[in-house]
BALOBA-1460 file (C-alpha; in Angstrom, 3 decimals):
// residues 240
<rec num="1" residu="m" x="-75.799" y="59.899" z="101.329"/>
<rec num="2" residu="a" x="-79.236" y="59.259" z="100.197"/>
<rec num="3" residu="a" x="-82.325" y="59.101" z="102.362"/>
<rec num="4" residu="r" x="-83.297" y="55.804" z="104.132"/>
<rec num="5" residu="i" x="-87.004" y="54.839" z="105.045"/>
<rec num="6" residu="f" x="-87.371" y="53.331" z="108.305"/>
<rec num="7" residu="w" x="-90.243" y="51.168" z="108.993"/>
<rec num="8" residu="a" x="-91.495" y="50.428" z="112.645"/>
<rec num="9" residu="g" x="-94.569" y="48.343" z="112.635"/>
<rec num="10" residu="d" x="-96.123" y="44.684" z="112.806"/>
<rec num="11" residu="s" x="-96.267" y="41.955" z="110.381"/>
<rec num="12" residu="t" x="-98.547" y="43.633" z="107.979"/>
<rec num="13" residu="v" x="-95.457" y="45.911" z="106.908"/>
<rec num="14" residu="k" x="-92.803" y="43.511" z="107.504"/>
<rec num="15" residu="q" x="-89.889" y="42.184" z="105.411"/>
<rec num="16" residu="n" x="-90.445" y="38.661" z="104.727"/>
<rec num="17" residu="f" x="-88.303" y="35.950" z="103.705"/>
<rec num="18" residu="y" x="-88.601" y="32.448" z="102.142"/>
<rec num="19" residu="m" x="-89.390" y="30.998" z="105.465"/>
<rec num="20" residu="s" x="-92.861" y="32.801" z="105.333"/>
<rec num="21" residu="f" x="-93.650" y="32.959" z="101.655"/>
<rec num="22" residu="p" x="-96.049" y="33.733" z="100.097"/>
<rec num="23" residu="q" x="-96.758" y="36.173" z="103.073"/>
<rec num="24" residu="t" x="-95.568" y="39.536" z="101.865"/>
<rec num="25" residu="g" x="-95.486" y="42.924" z="103.880"/>
<rec num="26" residu="i" x="-96.451" y="46.339" z="102.627"/>
<rec num="27" residu="g" x="-92.863" y="47.469" z="103.423"/>
<rec num="28" residu="q" x="-91.518" y="45.229" z="100.639"/>
<rec num="29" residu="a" x="-93.784" y="46.163" z="97.937"/>
<rec num="30" residu="y" x="-93.401" y="49.863" z="98.630"/>
<rec num="31" residu="g" x="-89.872" y="49.765" z="97.067"/>
<rec num="32" residu="l" x="-91.481" y="49.784" z="93.596"/>
<rec num="33" residu="f" x="-92.499" y="53.291" z="94.042"/>
<rec num="34" residu="l" x="-89.253" y="54.680" z="95.453"/>
<rec num="35" residu="k" x="-86.319" y="56.159" z="93.444"/>
<rec num="36" residu="k" x="-83.465" y="53.738" z="93.018"/>
<rec num="37" residu="n" x="-81.106" y="55.378" z="95.439"/>
<rec num="38" residu="i" x="-83.628" y="55.157" z="98.588"/>
<rec num="39" residu="k" x="-83.032" y="52.223" z="100.811"/>
<rec num="40" residu="i" x="-85.444" y="50.653" z="103.228"/>
<rec num="41" residu="e" x="-84.520" y="49.605" z="106.713"/>
<rec num="42" residu="n" x="-87.357" y="47.448" z="107.834"/>
<rec num="43" residu="y" x="-87.619" y="46.993" z="111.595"/>
<rec num="44" residu="a" x="-91.208" y="45.878" z="111.678"/>
<rec num="45" residu="e" x="-91.825" y="42.451" z="113.216"/>
<rec num="46" residu="n" x="-94.681" y="39.909" z="113.584"/>
<rec num="47" residu="g" x="-97.043" y="40.238" z="116.492"/>
<rec num="48" residu="r" x="-95.522" y="43.624" z="117.949"/>
<rec num="49" residu="s" x="-97.364" y="46.583" z="119.360"/>
<rec num="50" residu="t" x="-96.020" y="49.969" z="120.275"/>
<rec num="51" residu="k" x="-95.629" y="48.497" z="123.841"/>
<rec num="52" residu="s" x="-93.734" y="45.385" z="122.961"/>
<rec num="53" residu="f" x="-91.664" y="47.044" z="120.131"/>
<rec num="54" residu="i" x="-90.337" y="49.604" z="122.543"/>
<rec num="55" residu="d" x="-89.978" y="46.933" z="125.282"/>
<rec num="56" residu="e" x="-87.794" y="44.588" z="123.174"/>
<rec num="57" residu="g" x="-85.641" y="47.694" z="122.349"/>
<rec num="58" residu="r" x="-86.514" y="47.742" z="118.829"/>
<rec num="59" residu="l" x="-87.055" y="51.625" z="118.885"/>
<rec num="60" residu="e" x="-83.385" y="51.861" z="120.425"/>
<rec num="61" residu="y" x="-81.988" y="50.128" z="117.265"/>
<rec num="62" residu="i" x="-83.714" y="52.675" z="115.141"/>
<rec num="63" residu="d" x="-82.503" y="55.458" z="117.366"/>
<rec num="64" residu="k" x="-78.919" y="54.439" z="117.122"/>
<rec num="65" residu="e" x="-79.175" y="54.148" z="113.146"/>
<rec num="66" residu="i" x="-81.583" y="56.721" z="111.916"/>
<rec num="67" residu="k" x="-79.958" y="60.144" z="110.669"/>
<rec num="68" residu="e" x="-80.843" y="63.513" z="109.516"/>
<rec num="69" residu="g" x="-82.737" y="63.392" z="106.373"/>
<rec num="70" residu="d" x="-84.117" y="59.899" z="106.766"/>
<rec num="71" residu="f" x="-87.750" y="59.021" z="107.254"/>
<rec num="72" residu="l" x="-89.535" y="56.875" z="109.921"/>
<rec num="73" residu="y" x="-92.787" y="55.295" z="108.924"/>
<rec num="74" residu="i" x="-94.647" y="54.117" z="112.151"/>
<rec num="75" residu="q" x="-97.484" y="51.849" z="111.687"/>
<rec num="76" residu="f" x="-99.251" y="49.964" z="114.740"/>
<rec num="77" residu="g" x="-102.352" y="49.155" z="115.968"/>
<rec num="78" residu="h" x="-103.103" y="45.430" z="115.081"/>
<rec num="79" residu="n" x="-101.552" y="44.270" z="118.399"/>
<rec num="80" residu="d" x="-101.935" y="47.188" z="120.694"/>
<rec num="81" residu="e" x="-105.680" y="46.274" z="120.766"/>
<rec num="82" residu="k" x="-104.817" y="42.687" z="121.785"/>
<rec num="83" residu="p" x="-105.761" y="41.879" z="125.463"/>
<rec num="84" residu="d" x="-102.494" y="40.224" z="126.795"/>
<rec num="85" residu="a" x="-100.108" y="42.244" z="129.016"/>
<rec num="86" residu="a" x="-97.161" y="42.087" z="127.007"/>
<rec num="87" residu="r" x="-98.895" y="43.994" z="124.012"/>
<rec num="88" residu="h" x="-101.780" y="45.764" z="125.182"/>
<rec num="89" residu="t" x="-102.199" y="49.621" z="125.283"/>
<rec num="90" residu="e" x="-105.066" y="51.916" z="125.733"/>
<rec num="91" residu="s" x="-105.867" y="53.770" z="122.624"/>
<rec num="92" residu="f" x="-106.126" y="57.351" z="123.973"/>
<rec num="93" residu="g" x="-103.586" y="56.605" z="126.727"/>
<rec num="94" residu="d" x="-100.345" y="54.738" z="126.466"/>
<rec num="95" residu="y" x="-100.771" y="53.994" z="122.796"/>
<rec num="96" residu="q" x="-100.623" y="57.565" z="121.949"/>
<rec num="97" residu="e" x="-97.812" y="58.171" z="124.467"/>
<rec num="98" residu="n" x="-95.770" y="55.529" z="122.621"/>
<rec num="99" residu="l" x="-96.519" y="56.685" z="119.344"/>
<rec num="100" residu="a" x="-95.043" y="60.069" z="120.465"/>
<rec num="101" residu="k" x="-91.954" y="58.365" z="121.440"/>
<rec num="102" residu="f" x="-91.371" y="57.120" z="117.936"/>
<rec num="103" residu="v" x="-91.988" y="60.600" z="116.649"/>
<rec num="104" residu="e" x="-89.281" y="62.085" z="119.132"/>
<rec num="105" residu="v" x="-86.867" y="59.522" z="117.987"/>
<rec num="106" residu="a" x="-87.330" y="60.854" z="114.592"/>
<rec num="107" residu="r" x="-87.159" y="64.523" z="115.147"/>
<rec num="108" residu="k" x="-84.398" y="64.591" z="117.468"/>
<rec num="109" residu="h" x="-82.097" y="63.096" z="114.582"/>
<rec num="110" residu="k" x="-84.009" y="65.709" z="112.181"/>
<rec num="111" residu="a" x="-85.532" y="62.711" z="110.492"/>
<rec num="112" residu="y" x="-89.222" y="63.008" z="109.168"/>
<rec num="113" residu="p" x="-91.859" y="60.943" z="110.990"/>
<rec num="114" residu="l" x="-94.894" y="59.704" z="109.230"/>
<rec num="115" residu="l" x="-97.802" y="57.853" z="111.131"/>
<rec num="116" residu="i" x="-99.899" y="55.199" z="109.320"/>
<rec num="117" residu="t" x="-103.074" y="53.770" z="110.588"/>
<rec num="118" residu="s" x="-103.554" y="50.005" z="110.618"/>
<rec num="119" residu="l" x="-104.552" y="48.061" z="107.360"/>
<rec num="120" residu="y" x="-108.107" y="47.217" z="107.578"/>
<rec num="121" residu="r" x="-108.987" y="43.367" z="108.174"/>
<rec num="122" residu="r" x="-110.764" y="41.518" z="105.380"/>
<rec num="123" residu="l" x="-113.773" y="40.574" z="107.528"/>
<rec num="124" residu="f" x="-116.760" y="40.735" z="105.120"/>
<rec num="125" residu="n" x="-120.457" y="40.858" z="106.517"/>
<rec num="126" residu="e" x="-122.591" y="37.952" z="105.356"/>
<rec num="127" residu="d" x="-123.713" y="39.916" z="102.288"/>
<rec num="128" residu="k" x="-120.093" y="39.737" z="100.971"/>
<rec num="129" residu="k" x="-120.141" y="43.343" z="99.926"/>
<rec num="130" residu="t" x="-119.564" y="45.235" z="102.982"/>
<rec num="131" residu="l" x="-116.725" y="44.822" z="105.677"/>
<rec num="132" residu="v" x="-117.404" y="44.565" z="109.437"/>
<rec num="133" residu="e" x="-117.197" y="47.856" z="111.020"/>
<rec num="134" residu="g" x="-114.650" y="49.003" z="113.770"/>
<rec num="135" residu="t" x="-112.182" y="45.856" z="113.388"/>
<rec num="136" residu="h" x="-109.383" y="48.203" z="114.945"/>
<rec num="137" residu="q" x="-111.662" y="49.744" z="117.358"/>
<rec num="138" residu="d" x="-110.546" y="53.463" z="118.027"/>
<rec num="139" residu="y" x="-107.033" y="53.079" z="117.564"/>
<rec num="140" residu="p" x="-106.997" y="54.742" z="114.106"/>
<rec num="141" residu="e" x="-108.737" y="57.734" z="115.535"/>
<rec num="142" residu="a" x="-106.279" y="58.014" z="118.281"/>
<rec num="143" residu="m" x="-103.393" y="58.055" z="115.906"/>
<rec num="144" residu="i" x="-104.960" y="60.740" z="113.926"/>
<rec num="145" residu="e" x="-105.700" y="62.683" z="116.900"/>
<rec num="146" residu="l" x="-102.045" y="62.481" z="117.907"/>
<rec num="147" residu="a" x="-100.824" y="63.474" z="114.414"/>
<rec num="148" residu="k" x="-102.833" y="66.570" z="114.666"/>
<rec num="149" residu="k" x="-101.456" y="67.451" z="118.167"/>
<rec num="150" residu="l" x="-97.972" y="66.746" z="116.972"/>
<rec num="151" residu="d" x="-98.265" y="68.400" z="113.602"/>
<rec num="152" residu="v" x="-97.156" y="64.964" z="111.983"/>
<rec num="153" residu="p" x="-98.442" y="63.696" z="108.555"/>
<rec num="154" residu="v" x="-100.553" y="60.835" z="108.917"/>
<rec num="155" residu="i" x="-101.939" y="58.469" z="106.225"/>
<rec num="156" residu="d" x="-105.264" y="56.842" z="107.324"/>
<rec num="157" residu="l" x="-104.686" y="53.443" z="105.628"/>
<rec num="158" residu="c" x="-107.516" y="52.010" z="107.830"/>
<rec num="159" residu="t" x="-110.118" y="53.994" z="106.133"/>
<rec num="160" residu="l" x="-108.373" y="53.946" z="102.660"/>
<rec num="161" residu="s" x="-107.742" y="50.290" z="102.502"/>
<rec num="162" residu="k" x="-111.437" y="49.423" z="103.735"/>
<rec num="163" residu="k" x="-112.785" y="51.344" z="100.830"/>
<rec num="164" residu="k" x="-110.368" y="49.680" z="98.449"/>
<rec num="165" residu="i" x="-111.281" y="46.182" z="99.842"/>
<rec num="166" residu="e" x="-115.048" y="46.716" z="99.395"/>
<rec num="167" residu="e" x="-114.534" y="48.179" z="95.811"/>
<rec num="168" residu="a" x="-112.449" y="45.159" z="94.794"/>
<rec num="169" residu="g" x="-114.814" y="42.538" z="96.332"/>
<rec num="170" residu="f" x="-114.844" y="39.313" z="98.153"/>
<rec num="171" residu="e" x="-113.256" y="37.060" z="95.490"/>
<rec num="172" residu="t" x="-110.659" y="39.431" z="94.293"/>
<rec num="173" residu="t" x="-109.571" y="40.347" z="97.812"/>
<rec num="174" residu="k" x="-108.697" y="36.743" z="98.540"/>
<rec num="175" residu="k" x="-105.692" y="36.827" z="96.271"/>
<rec num="176" residu="w" x="-104.624" y="40.013" z="98.094"/>
<rec num="177" residu="f" x="-104.683" y="38.392" z="101.585"/>
<rec num="178" residu="l" x="-103.084" y="35.405" z="102.706"/>
<rec num="179" residu="h" x="-105.775" y="32.727" z="101.322"/>
<rec num="180" residu="v" x="-103.760" y="29.954" z="99.798"/>
<rec num="181" residu="p" x="-105.107" y="26.403" z="99.003"/>
<rec num="182" residu="a" x="-103.369" y="23.174" z="100.721"/>
<rec num="183" residu="g" x="-100.362" y="21.542" z="98.901"/>
<rec num="184" residu="i" x="-99.067" y="24.723" z="97.068"/>
<rec num="185" residu="y" x="-96.805" y="26.331" z="99.471"/>
<rec num="186" residu="p" x="-94.377" y="24.454" z="101.580"/>
<rec num="187" residu="n" x="-94.725" y="26.964" z="104.507"/>
<rec num="188" residu="f" x="-98.611" y="26.363" z="104.677"/>
<rec num="189" residu="p" x="-99.000" y="22.595" z="103.609"/>
<rec num="190" residu="d" x="-102.529" y="22.518" z="104.984"/>
<rec num="191" residu="g" x="-103.469" y="25.793" z="103.131"/>
<rec num="192" residu="k" x="-104.442" y="28.930" z="105.029"/>
<rec num="193" residu="e" x="-107.069" y="31.419" z="105.223"/>
<rec num="194" residu="d" x="-105.933" y="34.690" z="106.787"/>
<rec num="195" residu="n" x="-107.617" y="37.936" z="106.455"/>
<rec num="196" residu="s" x="-105.091" y="40.047" z="108.158"/>
<rec num="197" residu="h" x="-101.764" y="39.236" z="106.417"/>
<rec num="198" residu="l" x="-101.079" y="39.641" z="102.791"/>
<rec num="199" residu="q" x="-99.657" y="38.207" z="99.629"/>
<rec num="200" residu="y" x="-97.624" y="40.179" z="97.214"/>
<rec num="201" residu="e" x="-100.425" y="41.281" z="95.309"/>
<rec num="202" residu="g" x="-101.991" y="42.891" z="98.449"/>
<rec num="203" residu="a" x="-98.749" y="44.392" z="99.451"/>
<rec num="204" residu="y" x="-98.754" y="46.207" z="96.316"/>
<rec num="205" residu="q" x="-102.121" y="47.239" z="96.288"/>
<rec num="206" residu="f" x="-101.758" y="48.705" z="99.735"/>
<rec num="207" residu="s" x="-98.325" y="50.113" z="99.498"/>
<rec num="208" residu="m" x="-99.869" y="52.008" z="96.209"/>
<rec num="209" residu="i" x="-102.054" y="53.652" z="98.616"/>
<rec num="210" residu="i" x="-99.425" y="54.782" z="100.643"/>
<rec num="211" residu="a" x="-97.190" y="55.979" z="97.883"/>
<rec num="212" residu="d" x="-100.295" y="58.140" z="96.561"/>
<rec num="213" residu="e" x="-100.824" y="59.499" z="99.853"/>
<rec num="214" residu="v" x="-97.156" y="60.623" z="100.277"/>
<rec num="215" residu="a" x="-97.274" y="62.371" z="96.884"/>
<rec num="216" residu="k" x="-100.146" y="64.276" z="98.281"/>
<rec num="217" residu="i" x="-98.375" y="65.208" z="101.416"/>
<rec num="218" residu="g" x="-95.663" y="66.762" z="99.155"/>
<rec num="219" residu="g" x="-92.474" y="68.219" z="99.890"/>
<rec num="220" residu="v" x="-89.622" y="66.229" z="101.135"/>
<rec num="221" residu="y" x="-91.758" y="63.364" z="101.794"/>
<rec num="222" residu="a" x="-92.784" y="63.128" z="98.089"/>
<rec num="223" residu="d" x="-89.318" y="63.501" z="96.975"/>
<rec num="224" residu="v" x="-88.605" y="59.855" z="97.707"/>
<rec num="225" residu="l" x="-90.960" y="58.706" z="95.225"/>
<rec num="226" residu="v" x="-89.826" y="57.662" z="91.519"/>
<rec num="227" residu="n" x="-92.778" y="59.725" z="90.207"/>
<rec num="228" residu="p" x="-94.621" y="61.722" z="92.750"/>
<rec num="229" residu="n" x="-96.842" y="63.302" z="89.773"/>
<rec num="230" residu="a" x="-98.096" y="60.000" z="88.550"/>
<rec num="231" residu="n" x="-101.590" y="58.694" z="88.684"/>
<rec num="232" residu="l" x="-100.839" y="55.263" z="90.563"/>
<rec num="233" residu="e" x="-104.023" y="53.666" z="89.329"/>
<rec num="234" residu="d" x="-102.761" y="54.126" z="85.722"/>
<rec num="235" residu="p" x="-99.170" y="52.524" z="85.541"/>
<rec num="236" residu="g" x="-98.600" y="53.768" z="82.155"/>
<rec num="237" residu="l" x="-97.980" y="57.196" z="83.671"/>
<rec num="238" residu="l" x="-95.253" y="55.722" z="85.833"/>
<rec num="239" residu="i" x="-92.994" y="55.547" z="82.723"/>
<rec num="240" residu="d" x="-90.705" y="58.404" z="81.900"/>
């Protein structure tokens, strides 16, 4: 049986359907970089933190399904920082403790965990060139610290996406995030300007980062990629 990739996370990586189109999660576009026999099991859901994901029994579902040789991609932070009791965690406290529970589920089934820090929010300063600092507080640092402690690979999507957004610029990245005019999409009749959620182009751009970093991790992690030796910034090199 071919390996499967399980996603645990929030709306930025969620599998979307027509009811929320054109919103697209990174987990959807990530399939473009995978071998044909690799299946994605996307358990990510809107608005979830590590706490609410676990409290709702979603980690239990993964625990029942994940098998030896599978992968568990763990991406949380956007909602752990929210103040409400149902979702909030302390970055260097129960946030790390909860992340460790996800890692434990993967490892007890001889699956491979991968931690991914939160996608950076598209919040530009007045200069429209640089992004507001610290939109995810110290949750990315807490995840990276835990990854080192547990010897788990970690992709710092927060830092890498910040760099990519600033390099692409204010106008270009509107097409990446959920900036849509009124009267175009039935799900957003009044339009929308959302700097956290993505359209397909953005999901592609940031899943490219993850694929590139997975290739750098190497080994069994990179084996899922259609071409782990490709330069993903040059699509021509993806062709066999």
